[in-house]
C-alpha positions as CSV (number, residue, x, y, z in Angstrom):
1,M,-61.5,-52.0,62.8
2,V,-61.3,-54.3,66.0
3,K,-64.8,-55.8,65.3
4,R,-63.7,-56.6,61.8
5,L,-60.7,-58.5,63.3
6,L,-62.9,-60.4,65.8
7,W,-65.2,-61.6,63.2
8,A,-62.9,-62.4,60.6
9,P,-62.0,-65.9,62.0
10,L,-65.8,-66.6,62.8
11,V,-66.5,-65.9,59.1
12,G,-63.5,-68.1,57.8
13,L,-64.8,-71.1,60.1
14,A,-68.3,-70.7,58.8
15,L,-67.3,-70.8,55.2
16,L,-65.3,-73.7,55.9
17,G,-68.3,-75.6,57.4
18,A,-70.3,-74.7,54.3
19,G,-67.6,-76.1,52.0
20,L,-66.2,-72.8,50.9
21,P,-62.6,-71.8,51.0
22,P,-61.8,-69.1,53.7
23,L,-61.4,-65.7,52.7
24,S,-57.9,-64.4,52.9
25,P,-56.7,-60.5,52.5
26,L,-53.7,-62.1,51.1
27,A,-55.4,-64.3,48.6
28,P,-53.6,-63.8,45.2
29,A,-55.7,-62.1,42.6
30,H,-56.0,-63.5,39.1
31,A,-55.9,-61.1,36.2
32,L,-59.2,-59.7,34.9
33,E,-60.2,-60.9,31.3
34,L,-63.1,-59.4,29.5
35,N,-63.8,-59.7,25.9
36,D,-60.7,-61.5,25.3
37,S,-58.7,-58.5,26.8
38,T,-56.4,-58.5,29.9
39,Y,-56.7,-55.8,32.7
40,F,-54.9,-55.0,36.0
41,R,-57.6,-55.7,39.1
42,K,-55.7,-52.9,40.7
43,P,-53.5,-51.2,38.5
44,P,-50.4,-49.1,39.0
45,W,-51.2,-45.6,39.6
46,K,-48.2,-43.5,39.1
47,V,-44.4,-43.4,37.8
48,D,-41.4,-41.7,39.3
49,L,-38.7,-40.3,37.0
50,V,-35.0,-39.7,38.0
51,S,-32.1,-38.6,36.5
52,Y,-28.8,-37.9,38.4
53,Y,-27.4,-35.8,35.4
54,T,-29.8,-32.7,34.6
55,N,-27.4,-30.4,32.7
56,V,-27.9,-29.7,29.0
57,W,-25.5,-32.0,26.6
58,D,-24.4,-34.2,29.8
59,T,-23.3,-37.4,28.3
60,H,-23.7,-39.3,31.4
61,A,-27.3,-39.2,31.7
62,E,-29.8,-41.9,32.3
63,Y,-33.4,-41.6,32.9
64,Y,-35.1,-44.0,35.6
65,F,-38.9,-44.7,35.2
66,T,-39.9,-46.7,38.6
67,V,-43.4,-48.3,39.1
68,E,-44.7,-50.2,42.0
69,L,-47.2,-53.1,41.4
70,D,-49.8,-53.6,44.0
71,P,-50.0,-56.9,45.7
72,A,-53.3,-57.1,44.3
73,A,-52.7,-56.1,40.8
74,G,-54.0,-59.2,39.7
75,A,-51.6,-59.4,36.6
76,S,-48.1,-59.1,36.0
77,L,-46.5,-56.0,34.1
78,G,-45.9,-57.2,30.7
79,G,-44.6,-53.8,29.4
80,L,-44.4,-50.1,29.2
81,Q,-44.9,-47.3,26.9
82,I,-42.7,-44.2,27.5
83,Q,-43.5,-40.8,25.2
84,Q,-41.8,-37.7,25.4
85,T,-44.8,-35.1,25.3
86,R,-43.1,-31.8,26.1
87,G,-39.6,-30.2,25.9
88,A,-37.7,-27.8,23.8
89,D,-35.4,-30.3,22.1
90,W,-37.4,-32.8,19.9
91,Q,-34.3,-34.3,18.2
92,F,-31.9,-35.5,21.0
93,P,-31.2,-39.3,20.4
94,F,-31.2,-42.3,22.6
95,A,-29.0,-45.2,22.7
96,V,-31.9,-47.9,22.5
97,E,-29.8,-51.0,22.8
98,R,-28.6,-49.9,26.4
99,T,-32.0,-49.5,27.7
100,H,-32.4,-52.1,30.6
101,A,-34.4,-52.7,33.8
102,F,-34.1,-54.1,37.6
103,L,-36.1,-54.6,40.5
104,G,-36.0,-51.8,43.0
105,R,-35.2,-48.2,42.5
106,P,-32.0,-46.6,41.0
107,R,-29.8,-46.4,44.3
108,A,-31.3,-49.8,45.5
109,R,-31.2,-52.2,42.6
110,G,-32.0,-55.9,42.6
111,A,-32.0,-58.4,40.2
112,T,-31.8,-57.7,36.4
113,V,-35.2,-57.9,34.5
114,P,-34.5,-58.7,30.9
115,V,-36.2,-56.1,28.5
116,S,-36.5,-55.7,24.6
117,A,-37.2,-51.7,23.4
118,S,-37.9,-50.0,20.4
119,F,-37.9,-46.2,19.8
120,D,-39.9,-44.5,17.3
121,Q,-38.1,-41.0,16.5
122,A,-41.2,-39.5,14.8
123,T,-43.6,-40.0,17.8
124,R,-40.6,-39.9,20.5
125,R,-42.3,-43.3,21.8
126,F,-40.4,-46.0,23.7
127,T,-42.1,-49.5,24.0
128,I,-40.6,-51.6,26.3
129,R,-41.5,-55.4,26.8
130,F,-40.4,-57.6,29.5
131,A,-39.1,-60.8,28.5
132,E,-40.3,-62.2,32.0
133,P,-43.5,-60.4,33.2
134,V,-42.9,-58.6,36.4
135,P,-45.3,-59.8,39.2
136,P,-47.5,-57.9,41.6
137,R,-45.8,-56.9,44.6
138,S,-42.7,-55.7,42.7
139,T,-41.0,-52.5,42.2
140,V,-39.3,-52.4,38.7
141,T,-37.2,-49.4,37.1
142,V,-36.7,-49.1,33.5
143,A,-33.5,-47.1,32.5
144,I,-33.3,-45.3,29.2
145,K,-30.1,-43.7,27.9
146,P,-29.7,-40.6,26.0
147,W,-26.6,-40.2,23.9
148,A,-26.6,-36.9,25.8
149,N,-29.2,-34.7,27.6
150,P,-31.1,-32.3,25.5
151,S,-29.4,-29.4,24.0
152,Q,-31.8,-26.9,25.4
153,A,-33.0,-26.1,29.0
154,D,-36.5,-26.8,29.7
155,T,-38.9,-28.8,31.5
156,Y,-39.2,-32.3,29.7
157,M,-42.3,-34.5,30.1
158,F,-42.6,-38.1,29.4
159,Q,-46.2,-40.1,29.4
160,V,-46.0,-43.4,30.7
161,T,-48.4,-46.2,30.2
162,A,-48.6,-49.7,31.7
163,F,-49.5,-53.2,30.0
164,P,-50.8,-56.1,31.9
165,A,-49.1,-59.2,30.8
166,G,-51.8,-61.4,28.8
167,P,-53.8,-61.6,25.6
168,N,-54.9,-58.0,24.4
169,P,-53.5,-56.1,27.1
170,S,-55.5,-53.0,28.3
171,P,-53.2,-50.1,28.6
172,T,-53.3,-48.2,32.1
173,P,-52.0,-44.7,31.8
174,L,-49.7,-44.0,34.9
175,G,-49.3,-40.2,34.5
176,F,-46.0,-38.1,33.5
177,G,-42.6,-38.3,34.7
178,T,-41.2,-34.7,34.8
179,L,-37.6,-34.1,34.1
180,R,-36.0,-30.6,34.4
181,I,-32.8,-29.9,32.4
182,Y,-30.9,-27.1,33.1
183,G,-28.6,-24.6,31.2
184,L,-24.9,-24.3,32.4
185,N,-25.7,-20.9,33.8
186,D,-28.6,-21.7,35.3
187,W,-27.0,-23.1,38.6
188,W,-25.4,-19.5,39.5
């Protein structure tokens, strides 16, 4: 590590002498576009799911999906897809018009990020688009609001996919958010 740090200024000076710009570990990356599609250079790789109300039928529930974008992501986040893939209740409805997003995490909220959202009941899939793409080096949370938690206790899973901002975005799977919904008698 020390050797690399000592040589870095010398390499930078040599490149300047050759008419080339110096290398910088903080230089901004540009979106990768191949065959008219946009890709992340360093995609987000996980999603965190939190809910503070986890009993069946609870009407205060809100599900927070948090994604961190790497500084070298290379492309802003244009949208997310969130799809229920597991759980005993496949009918509980959502208040789609109450979907919102913000920078930061649920208990450390930052600026509001405008979104548009749609929900397909047949596939249990949310499609969320950011009006202003979320830039690299950001943490963004999307909150979706059910009318009430599911009617049956179970482990519910939601598959999350990220889409870079740009033409023909190539999807990046982030994994699954897991939410445990408890019956009223599960606590004692």
